[in-house]
matplotlib code that plots the C-alpha trace (Angstrom):
import matplotlib.pyplot as plt

x = [76.5, 80.2, 82.4, 85.7, 88.9, 89.1, 92.3, 91.6, 91.4, 94.5, 96.3, 95.3, 96.5, 99.8, 100.3, 99.6, 102.0, 104.7, 103.9, 104.2, 107.3, 109.3, 108.0, 110.1, 113.2, 112.5, 110.8, 113.2, 111.1, 111.5, 108.2, 109.5, 111.2, 109.4, 109.2, 108.0, 107.6, 105.3, 102.7, 99.4, 100.8, 98.3, 99.1, 101.4, 104.2, 106.8, 104.4, 101.7, 99.6, 100.4, 101.8, 100.4, 100.1, 103.8, 104.9, 105.7, 105.3, 102.0, 102.9, 106.0, 103.9, 101.2, 103.9, 105.4, 102.1, 100.9, 103.7, 102.4, 98.8, 99.4, 101.6, 99.0, 96.3, 98.0, 99.7, 96.5, 94.6, 97.2, 97.2, 93.4, 92.7, 95.1, 93.6, 90.1, 91.2, 92.8, 89.9, 87.2, 88.7, 89.3, 85.8, 84.1, 86.2, 86.6, 83.3, 82.4, 84.0, 86.3, 83.3, 81.5, 84.5, 84.8, 81.2, 81.7, 84.8, 83.3, 80.1, 82.1, 84.1, 81.0, 79.3, 81.3, 81.2, 84.6, 85.5, 84.7, 86.8, 89.6, 89.2, 89.4, 92.6, 94.5, 93.6, 95.8, 98.6, 100.9, 100.1, 102.6, 102.4, 103.2, 100.7, 98.0, 98.6, 98.2, 95.2, 93.3, 94.1, 92.8, 89.5, 89.1, 89.3, 85.8, 84.0, 86.5, 86.4, 82.6, 82.5, 85.3, 83.6, 80.3, 81.9, 84.1, 80.9, 79.6, 82.8, 83.1, 79.6, 80.6, 80.7, 84.3, 85.5, 83.7, 85.4, 88.8, 88.2, 87.1, 90.3, 92.2, 93.8, 95.7, 93.7, 96.6, 96.4, 92.6, 92.8, 95.7, 94.9, 91.1, 89.8, 92.1, 91.7, 87.9, 88.2, 90.6, 87.9, 86.4, 89.8, 90.8, 87.5, 87.8, 91.4, 90.6, 87.8, 90.2, 92.8, 90.3, 88.7, 92.1, 93.1, 89.7, 90.1, 93.6, 92.5, 89.6, 91.8, 94.5, 91.8, 90.7, 94.3, 94.6, 96.4, 99.8, 101.2, 103.8, 106.5, 105.3, 102.4, 99.7, 96.9, 94.6, 96.9, 97.5, 93.8, 93.4, 96.0, 94.0, 90.6, 91.6, 92.3, 89.8, 87.9, 91.0, 93.2, 91.0, 94.0, 95.5, 92.6, 91.5, 94.6, 95.0, 91.3, 91.5, 94.2, 92.0, 89.0, 91.0, 92.4, 89.1, 87.2, 89.7, 89.8, 86.0, 85.9, 88.5, 86.6, 83.4, 85.2, 86.6, 83.3, 81.6, 84.2, 83.8, 80.0, 80.3, 82.7, 80.4, 77.4, 79.5, 80.5, 76.9, 75.8]
y = [122.9, 122.4, 125.2, 124.3, 125.9, 129.3, 128.5, 131.3, 133.9, 132.6, 132.6, 136.2, 137.4, 135.5, 137.1, 140.6, 140.2, 138.9, 141.7, 144.4, 143.0, 141.2, 143.0, 146.2, 144.1, 142.6, 145.4, 147.9, 151.1, 153.6, 154.8, 158.3, 159.1, 161.8, 161.3, 164.4, 162.6, 159.9, 161.9, 159.9, 157.3, 154.5, 151.0, 149.0, 146.4, 149.0, 150.3, 147.6, 150.0, 153.2, 156.3, 159.1, 162.8, 163.3, 160.5, 158.1, 154.4, 153.3, 149.6, 150.6, 153.0, 150.3, 147.9, 150.5, 151.6, 148.1, 147.6, 150.4, 149.5, 145.8, 146.7, 149.1, 146.5, 143.6, 145.6, 147.3, 144.0, 142.3, 145.0, 145.5, 141.8, 141.2, 144.2, 142.8, 139.3, 140.5, 142.9, 140.4, 137.4, 139.3, 140.8, 137.5, 135.5, 137.8, 139.8, 142.1, 145.6, 144.7, 143.8, 147.0, 149.0, 147.2, 147.9, 151.6, 151.9, 150.1, 152.1, 155.3, 154.4, 153.3, 156.6, 158.1, 156.6, 154.9, 156.7, 160.1, 159.2, 158.3, 161.7, 163.5, 161.7, 162.0, 165.7, 166.5, 163.9, 164.0, 160.8, 158.0, 154.3, 153.8, 156.5, 155.1, 151.6, 152.9, 155.1, 152.4, 149.9, 152.2, 152.7, 149.1, 146.7, 147.1, 144.6, 141.8, 142.5, 142.3, 139.0, 137.6, 138.8, 137.1, 133.8, 134.0, 134.4, 131.2, 129.3, 130.5, 129.1, 125.6, 122.9, 122.0, 125.6, 125.5, 122.2, 123.7, 126.7, 124.5, 122.4, 125.7, 125.4, 128.6, 131.2, 131.5, 127.8, 127.9, 130.9, 129.7, 126.0, 126.0, 129.5, 130.5, 127.3, 127.7, 131.4, 130.8, 130.7, 134.0, 135.5, 134.4, 135.7, 139.0, 139.3, 138.8, 141.3, 143.6, 143.5, 144.4, 147.1, 148.7, 148.8, 150.4, 152.9, 153.8, 154.1, 156.4, 158.6, 158.8, 159.5, 162.5, 163.7, 162.8, 159.5, 158.7, 161.9, 162.4, 161.4, 158.2, 156.4, 153.8, 152.4, 155.0, 158.0, 156.7, 156.4, 160.0, 161.2, 159.8, 161.4, 164.7, 162.9, 160.1, 161.2, 161.2, 158.6, 155.9, 153.6, 155.9, 155.2, 151.8, 149.8, 150.9, 150.5, 147.0, 146.1, 147.3, 145.3, 142.1, 142.2, 143.0, 140.4, 137.7, 138.4, 138.3, 134.9, 133.5, 134.9, 133.3, 130.0, 130.3, 131.1, 128.3, 125.9, 127.1, 126.7, 123.1, 122.3, 123.7, 121.8, 118.6, 119.0, 119.6, 116.5]
z = [-2.3, -1.9, -3.2, -4.9, -3.9, -5.7, -7.6, -10.1, -7.4, -5.7, -9.0, -9.7, -6.3, -6.7, -10.2, -8.8, -6.0, -8.4, -10.8, -8.0, -6.2, -8.9, -12.0, -11.5, -11.3, -14.8, -16.6, -18.2, -17.8, -15.0, -13.4, -12.8, -16.1, -18.3, -22.1, -23.8, -27.1, -25.5, -23.7, -23.5, -25.8, -26.4, -25.3, -27.6, -27.4, -26.1, -23.5, -22.8, -20.7, -22.5, -20.9, -18.7, -19.4, -18.5, -20.8, -17.9, -18.6, -17.0, -16.5, -14.6, -12.5, -11.9, -10.7, -8.4, -7.1, -6.6, -4.1, -1.9, -2.3, -1.4, 1.5, 2.9, 2.4, 4.0, 6.8, 7.8, 7.7, 9.9, 12.5, 12.5, 12.7, 15.5, 17.5, 16.8, 17.9, 21.2, 22.0, 21.0, 22.9, 26.1, 26.1, 25.3, 27.8, 30.8, 30.4, 33.3, 33.2, 30.3, 28.1, 29.1, 28.2, 24.9, 24.0, 24.9, 22.7, 19.8, 19.9, 20.1, 17.0, 15.1, 15.9, 13.1, 9.6, 9.0, 5.8, 7.2, 10.3, 7.9, 6.1, 9.4, 10.6, 7.3, 7.0, 10.0, 9.4, 6.4, 4.5, 3.8, 3.5, 7.2, 8.4, 6.2, 7.6, 11.1, 10.4, 8.5, 11.2, 13.9, 12.1, 10.8, 13.8, 15.2, 12.8, 13.5, 17.2, 17.4, 15.5, 17.7, 20.8, 19.8, 19.1, 22.2, 24.3, 22.7, 23.3, 26.8, 27.6, 26.4, 29.1, 28.4, 29.1, 32.4, 33.2, 32.3, 34.6, 37.5, 36.9, 37.3, 33.8, 33.1, 31.2, 28.7, 27.9, 27.5, 25.1, 23.0, 22.9, 22.7, 21.8, 19.0, 16.8, 17.0, 16.2, 13.2, 10.5, 11.6, 11.8, 8.3, 6.8, 8.5, 7.4, 3.7, 3.9, 5.8, 3.0, 0.3, 2.5, 3.3, -0.4, -1.3, 1.6, 0.5, -3.2, -2.1, -0.1, -2.8, -5.4, -3.3, -2.9, 0.8, 0.4, -1.2, -2.7, -5.5, -6.0, -4.3, -6.0, -5.4, -7.6, -6.1, -6.8, -10.4, -10.8, -9.6, -12.1, -14.9, -14.1, -15.8, -19.1, -18.9, -22.0, -24.3, -22.5, -21.0, -20.2, -17.5, -15.2, -16.5, -15.7, -12.0, -11.6, -13.0, -10.5, -7.6, -9.0, -9.5, -5.9, -4.3, -6.4, -5.7, -1.9, -1.8, -3.6, -1.2, 1.8, 0.6, 0.2, 3.8, 5.2, 3.4, 4.6, 8.2, 8.0, 6.7, 9.4, 12.0, 10.6, 10.5, 14.1, 15.2, 13.3]

ax = plt.figure().add_subplot(projection="3d")
ax.plot(x, y, z, "-o")
ax.set_aspect("equal")
plt.show()
C-alpha cells in the first residue's frame, strides 16, 4: 500500500519551528517576568496557555523553551548521524582491522543503557544546550552506524564496486559518488529518529533536574516545573508535554514515510 506524503506532520513541524523561533518576536509577553497577581492563572485570551506558579506567561516560556529543545534535537541528530555515517561507511567499505575496532567500540557503548550513560555524563558536567548536544551525540550514534555498516557491506559486495576497485577508481570517488546516494534513505530515516530521540532524552534529563537549568528553559524543564502543581494546574505540564508529543509523533510519521519510500524504491530496483 502506497503511503501519501505526510503533509500534516510536515505542517506541524513547520508550525512548531515558526512558533519557537519567530513567535517570541511577535508575542508581547516576556517568559522571565513574574506577575504576583497571575500565579497559576488559567488559560484565557490574555494568556492562551495560562501562567506558572510564579505568574510567568506559559506560552512565552513554551516558545522560548522550544527553541532550546529543537536546537538540541536537531544539533544532536546532525552530529550523531554524521558520526554514524562516517564510522559505518568506513567499517563496511574497508573492513579488516577498522571493522573489528568499530565492532569493539559499538559493543562497548551498547554495554551500558544509553539513558543511564547520559545520566552518568551529565552528572559530572554542568548542563547547557551545547553540552547536551555533545553528550547526546556521543551516546546516540551507534544505531545509525550499525545500520550504515550493514548496508555498506552489501554495497561493497556488489559487482559494480568490485569493477570500480579493479579499475583503480579513487576510494573517495566510490564512496561519495556511489555509496552515499544509496545510503541516503537510511541516513534520513536515522536522522528523523535521532531528532525525536534527542528531544525525548533532553526532556527526560531536564525533568529529572539534570538537563537545562534555570534561568534557561526547555520543554523538559517547563514540564518538570509543573509536576509539583499538576493536580491544581494541569496546563503547566500539559502544554510543554503536548509540544514534545507533537514533534515526536510528526517525526515518526515522516520517518515511516521515508522508510516506506526507500523500501518501494528497493523493490522496484530489484524487479
